[in-house]
C-alpha positions, 0 to 999 in steps of 0.5 A: 847815391845810397838807398833812402826811405824814399827808394823803396819797392813801393815808392819805385812801383808808384813812380814806374806806374805813373811813368808807364801810365804817362806813356800810355795816356792813362791814369796810373791806377789803370796800370797793373804792376804785375802785367808785362810792360809788353802787354800794354803795347810798349815797344823797345822805343818806349822801354828805352825811354822809360829806362832813360827817365829812370836814369835821369830821375834817380841819377844812376846808370842802368844796363838796358837789359834790366827792363827785359830781365824784369818785364813787370813793374813789380819785378823792375821795382825790386831790381831797382832797389838793388841797383840804387843800393849799389850806386 
């Protein structure tokens, strides 16, 4: 899989915000992309669920530590652009 215009930091940020918001039962615009995911009370089970959804959505295998190494949606979006470019 190669990075396409749809795989930008901005598009991934939007997708991740919507994904996190769905787990929180909130609208996507209520999720701050620069806040650590743990600040929303997301525990390891939710974080692994989000990682699984990422793998399914983008057909990529991710190291589970990517979520811990990039604790905000902003950081994770940038890391995912790199991961998708490698895939």
